[in-house]
C-alpha positions in Angstrom: 24.6 -8.2 -20.6 24.4 -6.5 -17.2 23.5 -2.9 -17.1 25.6 -0.2 -15.6 22.8 0.7 -13.3 22.8 -2.9 -12.0 26.6 -2.8 -11.7 26.7 0.6 -9.9 23.8 -0.7 -7.4 26.3 -3.5 -6.3 29.0 -1.1 -5.7 31.2 -2.3 -8.5 32.9 -0.1 -11.0 31.9 -0.9 -14.5 34.6 -2.6 -16.7 34.7 0.4 -19.2 36.2 2.5 -16.5 39.3 0.2 -16.2 39.5 0.5 -20.2 39.5 4.2 -20.0 42.0 4.2 -17.2 44.3 2.3 -19.4 44.1 5.1 -21.9 44.8 7.5 -19.3 47.9 5.3 -18.4 49.1 5.8 -21.9 48.4 9.3 -22.3 49.9 10.2 -18.8 53.0 8.3 -19.4 53.5 10.2 -22.6 53.2 13.4 -20.8 56.1 13.0 -18.5 58.3 10.2 -20.1 60.3 12.9 -21.8 62.0 14.0 -18.6 64.1 10.7 -18.5 64.9 11.0 -22.2 66.1 14.6 -22.5 69.9 13.8 -23.1 69.2 11.1 -25.7 66.6 13.2 -27.6 68.8 16.2 -27.5 71.8 14.5 -29.1 69.6 12.7 -31.7 67.8 15.9 -32.7 70.7 18.2 -32.7 69.2 20.6 -30.3 70.0 21.7 -26.7 68.5 19.8 -23.7 66.5 23.0 -22.9 64.8 22.9 -26.2 63.8 19.5 -25.7 62.4 20.5 -22.2 60.2 22.9 -24.0 58.4 19.9 -25.3 57.1 19.3 -21.7 55.9 22.9 -21.4 54.2 22.7 -24.9 52.2 19.6 -23.6 51.0 21.6 -20.6 49.8 24.5 -22.8 48.1 22.2 -25.1 46.3 20.4 -22.2 45.1 23.9 -20.7 44.0 25.3 -24.0 42.7 22.0 -25.6 40.6 20.9 -22.8 37.9 23.8 -23.0 38.3 24.4 -26.7 37.7 20.5 -27.7 35.0 20.2 -25.1 33.2 22.9 -27.0 33.9 21.6 -30.5 32.8 18.2 -29.5 29.6 18.9 -27.6 27.4 17.4 -30.3 29.6 14.3 -31.1 28.5 11.0 -29.4 31.0 10.6 -26.5 32.1 7.2 -27.9 33.1 8.9 -31.2 35.0 11.5 -29.4 37.0 9.1 -27.2 37.8 6.9 -30.3 38.9 9.9 -32.3 41.1 11.5 -29.6 42.9 8.0 -29.2 43.3 7.8 -32.8 45.0 11.3 -33.1 46.9 10.5 -30.2 48.4 7.3 -31.6 49.0 9.2 -35.1 50.9 12.0 -33.3 53.0 9.4 -31.4 53.8 7.8 -34.6 54.7 10.9 -36.3 57.0 11.9 -33.5 58.5 8.5 -33.5 59.7 8.7 -37.2 60.4 12.4 -37.2 64.0 13.7 -37.2 62.9 17.3 -37.3 62.5 19.3 -34.0 59.7 21.5 -35.3 57.7 18.5 -36.4 58.1 17.0 -33.1 57.0 20.0 -31.4 53.8 20.2 -33.4 53.1 16.5 -33.0 53.6 17.2 -29.2 51.0 19.8 -29.2 48.5 18.0 -31.2 48.8 15.0 -28.8 48.4 17.2 -25.8 45.1 18.4 -27.2 44.1 14.9 -27.9 44.9 13.9 -24.5 42.9 16.9 -23.1 40.0 15.8 -25.2 40.3 12.2 -24.0 40.5 13.2 -20.3 37.2 15.2 -20.7 35.1 12.7 -22.4 36.7 9.7 -20.4 35.4 11.5 -17.1 31.9 11.9 -18.5 31.7 8.5 -19.7 32.9 7.3 -16.4 30.2 9.4 -14.4 27.5 8.1 -16.7 28.6 4.4 -16.4 29.0 4.4 -12.7 26.0 6.3 -11.5 25.7 8.7 -8.5 26.4 6.1 -5.9 29.8 5.1 -7.1 30.6 8.3 -8.9 33.8 9.2 -6.8 35.1 5.7 -6.7 34.9 5.2 -10.4 36.6 8.6 -10.9 39.3 7.6 -8.6 39.9 4.3 -10.8 40.1 6.6 -13.8 42.7 8.9 -12.0 44.6 5.8 -11.0 45.6 5.4 -14.7 47.7 8.6 -14.2 49.1 7.7 -10.8 50.2 4.3 -12.2 51.8 6.1 -15.1 53.8 8.3 -12.7 54.7 5.2 -10.7 55.4 2.7 -13.4 54.9 4.0 -16.8 57.3 6.9 -16.7 60.2 4.8 -15.1 59.4 1.8 -17.7 59.3 4.3 -20.6 62.6 5.7 -19.7 64.1 2.3 -19.5 62.9 1.5 -23.0 64.1 4.6 -24.3 67.5 4.2 -22.7 67.9 0.5 -23.9 66.3 0.7 -27.4 66.2 4.5 -28.1 63.7 7.2 -27.4 61.9 6.5 -30.6 61.1 2.9 -29.3 59.6 4.5 -26.2 57.2 6.5 -28.3 56.3 3.3 -30.5 55.5 1.5 -27.1 53.2 4.2 -25.7 51.4 4.2 -29.2 50.9 0.4 -28.9 49.3 0.8 -25.4 47.1 3.5 -26.7 45.9 1.3 -29.6 45.0 -1.5 -27.2 42.9 1.2 -25.2 41.3 2.2 -28.5 40.3 -1.5 -29.2 39.1 -1.6 -25.6 36.7 1.4 -26.0 35.4 -0.1 -29.2 34.4 -3.2 -27.4 33.2 -1.8 -24.1 31.6 1.5 -25.0 28.7 0.8 -27.3 27.0 3.5 -29.5 24.6 5.4 -27.4 25.6 3.8 -24.0 27.9 6.7 -22.7 25.0 9.3 -22.3 23.6 11.5 -24.7 25.6 14.3 -26.2 25.3 17.6 -24.8 22.3 19.9 -25.2 24.6 22.6 -26.5 27.0 25.3 -25.5 24.4 27.4 -23.8 23.0 24.5 -21.7 26.7 23.5 -20.6 27.6 27.1 -19.7 24.6 27.9 -17.5 26.1 26.1 -14.7 29.1 28.5 -14.7 26.6 31.3 -13.7 26.3 29.8 -10.4 29.0 30.7 -7.8 29.4 27.2 -6.2 31.1 25.3 -9.0 33.5 28.1 -9.2 34.5 27.5 -5.4 35.0 23.8 -6.3 37.2 24.7 -9.2 39.2 27.3 -6.9 39.5 24.6 -4.3 41.1 22.4 -6.8 43.7 25.0 -8.1 44.6 25.9 -4.6 45.1 22.2 -3.4 46.9 21.1 -6.6 49.2 24.2 -6.3 50.1 23.2 -2.8 51.1 19.7 -3.5 52.9 20.2 -6.8 54.6 23.2 -5.5 56.5 21.2 -3.0 56.9 18.2 -5.2 58.6 20.3 -7.9 61.5 21.1 -5.5 61.6 18.0 -3.3 65.0 16.8 -4.8 67.1 19.8 -3.7 65.0 19.9 -0.5 66.0 16.3 0.3 69.5 16.7 -0.7 70.4 20.3 0.5 68.3 20.5 3.7 67.5 17.0 4.9 71.1 15.4 3.9 69.6 12.7 1.9 72.0 11.2 -0.7 71.1 12.0 -4.4 70.9 8.2 -5.1 68.0 7.8 -2.6 65.9 10.6 -4.1 64.3 8.2 -6.8 63.3 5.8 -4.0 61.6 8.7 -2.2 59.8 9.7 -5.1 58.8 5.9 -5.9 57.4 6.1 -2.3 55.3 9.2 -3.2 54.1 7.4 -6.3 53.0 4.3 -4.2 51.4 6.7 -1.7 49.4 8.4 -4.5 48.1 4.9 -5.5 47.0 4.2 -1.9 45.3 7.7 -1.8 43.4 7.3 -5.2 42.0 4.0 -4.0 41.2 5.3 -0.3 39.7 8.4 -1.6 37.5 6.7 -4.2 36.1 4.3 -1.3 35.5 7.0 1.1 34.2 10.0 -1.0 31.0 8.5 -2.2 29.8 7.9 1.4 31.4 10.6 3.3 32.4 13.3 0.7 32.8 16.4 2.9 34.5 14.4 5.8 37.0 12.9 3.1 37.6 16.3 1.7 38.2 18.2 5.0 40.0 15.3 6.5 42.6 15.0 3.7 43.0 18.8 3.1 43.6 19.1 7.0 46.2 16.4 6.8 47.8 18.0 3.9 48.3 21.3 5.8 49.8 19.2 8.6 52.2 17.4 6.4 53.4 20.5 4.7 53.8 22.3 7.9 56.0 19.2 9.2 58.1 19.5 6.2 58.6 23.2 6.6 59.4 22.9 10.4 61.5 19.7 10.5 63.2 19.6 6.9 66.8 19.0 8.4 65.4 15.7 9.9 65.8 13.3 7.0 63.5 10.5 8.4 60.7 12.9 9.1 61.0 14.6 5.6 61.0 11.4 3.8 58.2 9.8 5.8 56.1 13.2 5.3 56.8 13.4 1.4 55.5 9.7 1.1 52.3 10.6 3.2 51.8 13.6 1.1 51.5 11.3 -1.9 48.5 9.6 0.0 46.6 12.6 1.4 47.1 14.7 -1.8 45.3 12.0 -4.1 42.7 11.3 -1.4 41.7 14.9 -2.0 41.3 14.5 -5.7 38.2 11.9 -5.4 35.9 14.2 -3.5 36.9 17.3 -5.6 36.2 15.5 -8.9 32.8 14.2 -7.6 31.9 17.6 -6.4 32.1 19.3 -9.7 30.2 16.6 -11.6 27.5 16.7 -8.8 27.2 20.5 -9.3 27.2 20.5 -13.1 24.5 17.6 -13.4 23.7 17.2 -17.2 26.1 20.0 -18.1 29.2 17.6 -17.5 31.2 18.1 -20.6 32.4 21.7 -20.2 32.6 21.1 -16.4 35.0 18.1 -17.0 37.1 20.3 -19.1 37.2 23.1 -16.5 38.3 20.5 -13.9 41.2 19.5 -16.3 42.1 23.1 -16.7 42.1 23.7 -12.8 44.4 20.7 -12.0 46.8 22.0 -14.7 46.7 25.7 -13.4 47.7 24.3 -10.1 50.5 22.3 -11.8 51.6 25.7 -13.3 50.9 28.1 -10.4 52.6 25.8 -7.5 56.0 25.5 -9.1 56.0 29.1 -10.1 55.3 30.3 -6.5 57.8 27.9 -5.3 60.5 28.9 -7.5 59.9 32.7 -7.0 60.1 32.0 -3.3 63.4 30.1 -3.6 64.9 32.9 -5.9 64.0 35.6 -3.3 66.3 33.8 -0.8 63.7 31.9 1.4 65.4 28.5 0.9 64.2 25.2 -0.3 61.6 25.0 2.7 59.6 27.9 1.1 57.5 25.7 -1.2 56.4 23.8 1.9 55.5 26.9 3.8 53.6 28.2 0.7 51.8 24.8 0.4 50.5 24.7 3.8 49.2 28.2 3.3 47.5 27.2 -0.1 46.1 24.0 1.4 44.8 26.1 4.3 43.1 28.5 1.9 41.7 25.3 0.0 40.3 24.2 3.2 38.5 27.7 3.8 37.0 27.6 0.4 35.8 24.3 1.1 34.0 25.3 4.2 32.3 28.2 2.2 30.9 25.5 -0.1 29.8 23.2 2.7 28.1 26.1 4.4 26.2 26.9 1.3 25.0 23.3 1.0 24.2 23.3 4.7 22.1 26.4 4.4 20.2 24.6 1.5 19.7 21.5 3.6 18.2 23.5 6.5 15.7 25.2 3.8 14.7 22.0 2.4 13.9 20.4 6.0 11.8 23.5 7.1 8.2 23.9 5.6 7.5 27.2 3.9 6.7 29.8 6.5 7.9 27.8 9.4 10.9 28.8 11.8 14.0 26.6 11.6 14.1 24.2 14.6 17.9 23.7 14.4 21.0 25.6 13.9 22.5 23.3 11.3 23.0 19.7 10.1 24.7 17.4 12.5 26.9 16.2 9.7 28.1 17.8 6.6 25.5 17.1 3.7 26.3 15.2 0.6 27.0 17.3 -2.4 24.3 18.1 -4.8 22.9 15.0 -6.6 24.2 14.7 -10.2 20.7 14.6 -11.4 20.3 18.4 -11.0 20.9 20.2 -14.1 22.2 23.3 -12.2 23.1 23.9 -8.6 21.2 26.3 -6.3 22.8 29.4 -5.1 
């Protein structure tokens, strides 16, 4: 058997990452599939459509709360065991939901599966980083994230189609079956003790949060995610009411966004390991430009549609260096840091739509989320520059012998993030 180190040295992503991505695909499809099944579930359960919609909000709450809580509770468990238990609970929750005709039971099952999803996200990220090694960290994390992007592009539409043709319960059973395949894959590819040692304890994990630099990385994530999701949440009325796009073409535009996101994930993963800062700043700058173009030229349909598809690319290129940055700063304290990243992305998913909706309600129109997104992405860029400046300062100090005067004003190119072998960042 070829070791993970050998695989990483050749620039290949270990097979286990693809298996984990399959699990992410199943869990990600489950998160958003209900959107297309609201009417059928409402009629079958005897509740209103908004009540079924609350199941989506319940999942988001379960993710935000479950990620840090379960990261702490499972610190001492082997990561292989944690991944298997999380998938097992998810499958059980899907099965309960599929056979239940009672809305409260379905709501509880939804929350439980959300917590299981958050747990799997955290441990899958840690296993991925451990298996891929430092040189392929960003690329491996992008493959893991591709599981979610493919869920959005293919999983959600297919799940909706199955639910419409065979009933919403059949769609739930189908997702449980895919998760079961992922569970078998984890059993076969993640050997006991091969996914990195369990954490040294909560105190060792939390020490990294006493340093300011990881908070800057998480803040960058929240700001950038708020910018992208804020526009995406209201892109349908923007296209129809402002750009004049026919309603029937909106799903096609969203499919274009999804395909763009897959391209972005692959591109970001290939670039971020070699050029982390250039990838981050280039994609954030592109996001600012794209959002500004939408805000300024929204009435021009061809420009707006093209910009939405391009946003799918640049928004997901950003994810690769941001994910890798957090793990680089966390070092050995990776479990809670992974949970913090999950929370940061979900906070962005919450803040962006809320700000965009408030601006629209205030009378600023459907272009308001684009303006807000451009500002938020600009703020994310500023925070990223602060992080780069701190790393550049440390790089200068490391090059200059003790007591000697610096011979240059700064590095000729942005330095790479702190290596993952550090237990805590400096500064």
